[in-house]
Every structure is written in C-alpha cells, then in structure tokens.
N, C-alpha and C positions, 0 to 999 in steps of 0.2 A: 503493500500500499505506499508506503514511505517513496519506493521509485515512482511509482506513477504519479504521487502529488509532487515530486522534484521533476520529473520530467514535465508533467504538465505547466509548472510555474516557469521553467525553461523555456517552454513555447510560448508561452503569455509575454514573457522578458524579450522573447527573440523579437514575436510580432509587434511589442510596440515601441523596441528600439528601431526595427525595420519603417513605422509608421512615421519618426519624425523626418521633418522636414524642415530645411534652412529658409528660415524667413530676414532676410536683410531689413536693416533699421533704415527707413527712407524719412529724412526729416531735411529742414533747412539747412543747408549746407553740404548736402551730400553729391559727391562727385560719382557720375557714372559711365563708364568706360564701357565703351561698345564697338562692336564692330562692324563695319557696313558695305553693301555691296551695291553699286550703281552701276547698270549698265556692264556687268561684269568686270567693274573696276572694283577691288577692295581697298578700303581706309580704315581707320580709326578714327573715331569720334569722342568727345566728351561732352556730355551734358551734365550740368549742375542746378540744383533747386537751388536758386538765389534767393527768392522769396516764394513763403508759403505758407497762406492764409484761406479761409474759407471763400474771402472776396476777390483774393488778388495771387494769381502765381506767376513768377520769373523764371523762366528755364534757362539758362545761360547757356551757348554752344562753343564749342571750339574746333576747331580741325586743323590739325600740321599742316601747314604749306597754305593753308587757304584764308584762315583768319580767325574770329570769335564774334560774338554778338548774342543776340536774346531774343526771346519770344515772350510777349506776356497774354497770359488767359485770365481775363475780367470774369464776373461774378456768372455770366449766362453761359460761358464757357463752360465752366467748372461745374455748373449744374446741368447743363443740358446738352453740351457738346457733342455730337456723334462725326464730325470728320475730322481725318490726322491733317496736319500742316505736312504737306509733302514739296512743295515749292524750295527753290535753289535759296539757300540762307544767304541775306545780304551782311557781308562782313563790315563791324564798325557800327551796327544799327540796332535797335531794338524796337523788334514789330510787335505792334497789336496785333493778336488773333482776331480773327473774325469770328461774330456770337457763335457759331456752329462749329469754330472748329478747336481742337486742342493738341497740345503736342507733349509725347511721352508719358501722359495722364490720360487716363481714363476718368467722364464726366460722373457726376454722382446717380445721374439717371441711368446713363449706361450700367455704371455697378450695381442698381438696382434693380435693373433689367437681368441682368445677369443671375441675380440671386434668387428671383422670382421665376423666371423663365430657365436659365440655362443658356441663354444665349443673349447677345446684344447686336443691335444695329450700328453699323458703323461703315463710313466711306461707302453707301449707298447697298450694302449686303448686310446679308444675316450670316452671322456667326454663329454655331450650335457649340457647347462643351461638349467635349469628348473624352473618352479614358484614353491616355497615352498610353503609346506601348513604351516599353522600358528605353525604345531609343530616342523616343519622342521627349522621354522626361527630361526638363532646363536644367542642367547641372552649372554651378558657379563653384571653380576651385574644390572640384569632385564633390560638392554636397547638392543632391536633390533640392531645387527649389520649390517652398509651396506656392504653386502657381496653376491657374486655369489654362486648358491648352484649349481650343476652339479651332473647329474650321470652318471656311467660309462654305456656303450652299452646294457648290460645286466641287468642294473637294482640294482648290487650288492653292489658297492662301490659309496659312497657319498662324495663329496668334497665341501668345504666350502672355498672361497677366498676372501681376503679384495677386498674392489672396490676401489683399489688405485694405479695408473699406477705407481706410484716412486716406493711403495714395495708392490707389489702382494704377500701378506702373506699367507700364507698355517694358515688357522682358524680351521678347522676339518676336517679328514679323519675316515671314518667310512667303515668296512667292507673291510677294505686293505689287499690285499691277501699277499703283499709282507714284511710287518713288523706290525709294532704299530697303533695301532688307535689312533689318536691323537684330543684332544680339549682344547682349548684355554680359561682359566678360567680368567684369569686376565692382565693387561698391567700395567706395571710401567715404 
C-alpha cells in the first residue's frame, strides 16, 4: 500500500511540475527582444513598454541600422482595437495609432472575447484557440511560456498571446499576410 501511495504521489508531483509554465513579468520599462522576418529578410528588433496605463500605452521600438521611435495607443485602442499596426515605422518619431489599432498588445475587448469565446477578431480575420502540439509550444530560454495558441480560420496564420489579462502581449505571429512575422526571444 505504501508503494502505491508513494507512486501516486510521484505521479501527481510530476504532473504538477509538467504543467508549470513560464509567465514573464510585463510592466512599464520592460524590454522585449524579438526576431522579425519581412519579405524573407530576418532582423532583430527591440520593443519597450515606455508608458503603461489604462488610458495610454507608449511602445518604443528600435531596429539596429534603421533607427528607433515609438507608437502611442490611447484609450480607444487599449479598450477595443482589433487591427495591428503593420506599417513601416518612421525613425525619430512617436506615432499616434488609429483608434482601432494596437501594437504588441491586444485590446481589452480582444482579451474578453478570448476568455469568453476562445477566439479573437484581429486584422479582419477570426482566430480560434487551438491545443498546440509540442512543436507549437512557445519557449523562451528553454521554458514553455504560458500562452494561448490561435490559428486563423484558414489555418495559414498562427498567433501566440501571453496568458495575462493586464498585458496580453503578442508573443509570436507567423504567416502574417499584412506585415512582419515576429517571435519574442527574451524579456528584460
């Protein structure tokens, strides 16, 4: 009986350990190191959360050899934006995004829809939560990230979103038909 109880406790401990997922702390001042791919050209970029509040978010960006700048999302974007900003950034400027645009973060309306319906509307497409395969699990520094994995209705675009209501961060997008594919590599 002791052997069965011991084996059962090991199984429960192993199952609990296997479910632990990494959730990076995202707050004002956080730097996010991404790799990007545009038209077959890879490059690295850094995004920073320069200001982070319920009414105003400023995302800084920097690309070696190109420049740096920023984007501002105001209350309407934060609340209900459903389109990504995929235009080429302008070095040396801080651009205000349109009321329906977001950059790197998803809006509260998208988060609520994700929680309620297990899907989001983004860039005029519907993305549905799927169970990722082992190869589709996103890892940072060898740790599996606590993320939602979503696929577009035609299965060609994939999005990973940090499981964090306060900062639902775009961790990765692949097959992006509107702009760069992005992958978060590290968080500082």
